[in-house]
N, C-alpha and C positions, 0 to 999 in steps of 0.2 A: 435481872437484866441491867445492863449498863449502857448508857449512851456515851459515845466517844466522838469528839470532833478533832480532826487532825488535818494539817496542811501537808502531811507527808504519809498518805495511805500506803499500805503495803500492796505489792502486786497481787498477792494471794487474796487479800480482802477485796480488791477491785474485781478480780476474776470471779469470786464468789457472787458478787452482786450481778455481774454480767450473766453468769450461768443461771442465776435465780430468775432473772427477767426472761431469759430465753425459755426456760422451762414453763414459766407462766404463759408466755406468748404462744407456746405450742397449742394451747387450748383454743386459740382463736385464729391463728395464722398457719398456713401449711409449713411443714418442716423446711422445704427448700427456701422459703422466705425467712423463717426464723433464724436459720443457721447460715444465711448468706453472708459472705465476708464483705467488709467495707472495702470500697474502692477509693483509693487516694490518688490524686493526680495534680499536676501543676501545668500551667501554660506560661511561657516566658516570652518576652520580647527583649532581644539583646542587640547591642550595637555591633559593628564589624570587629571590634576587639573582644567581644564576648562579655562585655559589661551588661548586667541586667538593668534594663530601663523600665521594667514593669512586669506585672504578671498576675496570675490568678492561682490561689491555693484552694483546692476543692476536695470534697469527699462525697461519696455516694453510697447509698444502700437502699434496699427495697426498690421502689421505683422512682426515687427522688435523688437528684444531684444537688448538692449544697455548695454554693460559692461561699467559702469562709472569708476570703480576703481578695480584694482587687485593688491594686496599686499601680499607678503610672507616674514616673518621675516628671518633674516640671519640664525637662527638655523634650519629653516625648508626648506631652499633652497637646491636644488640638490637631493631631495628625491622623486621627482615625484609628489609633492603636487600640484603644479600649474596645471599639466595635470589632476589630479583628480578633482580639483576645477572646471576647465573648463568643464570637462565631466559632472559633476553634474549640473552646470548652464545650459548647452546645453540640458540636459535631461529634466530639469524643463521647459525650454522654449518650447521644443517639446511637452511635456505633456499639456502645456497651449495653444498649437496651433500656436505658432510663427514659421515663416518660415526662418528667417535670424537672425544672430547675427552680431553686429558690435561693434567696439571699436576704440579707438585712443591710440597711444603710442608714446613716444618721442624717438629720435634717440639714446639716451643712455639707453633706457629701454629695451623693450621686443619684438621688431619686429620679430627677428628670432624665438622666442618662439611661437608667434601667427601663423607665417607662418607654423611652424612644426605642429600646430593643424589644419591646413587646411584653414587658413584665407588668403585672398588676399588683397594687397594694392590697393585701388581704388582712392586714392588721397593723396597729401602731401602739407603741408604748411611750406615752407622754412622760416628760421629765426623766428620761433614761438615755444618756446620763443627764444629770441635773441641768436643767435649762435647755435641753435638746429633746428631740423625738426620734425614736428608732422606728423605721418603717420596715415591715416584713413584706417581701415581694415574691411573686411566683409567676412562672411561665410554663404553659404546656408546650412540649417540644413536638 
C-alpha cells in the first residue's frame, strides 16, 4: 500500500471515495437518502443595474441545508437585506423538504445576526482561525 497526498486529485479517485462512502452508508441509511443528489442554490440581492450587493451560497442534502457563505456589501448593510436573504433561503429549503439549516460564522462576523434569526450555537472551535473562534449554528425550519 502507498499513501499519496495531492492538491490535484483526479476526478476518478474522488468518485471512488464518494462511491465507497455511499456503499458503506447503505448499511445504515435507506437508499433514497444515500443516493440523494446534493441541492446547490444561491440567493442574491442586486441593485437596479444588476450589480450583486450581497447573497447566500448554499448546498443541501439529506435533511439539512447548509449556508456556505453569506455576504452583504457595505452599501447594503443595515437595511434588512440579510434578514430578507435568510428568509428567502429558508423558504427555498422548506419548499424542497429540508428540515434544518446550519452554518458557521467567525467571532468577528455574524453570530448575533444568526441568533436573531433563530439559530442556536451547537459547537465552537477555538483558535480557528488563529486568534478567532468559529461558531457552528443550526435552526429547525
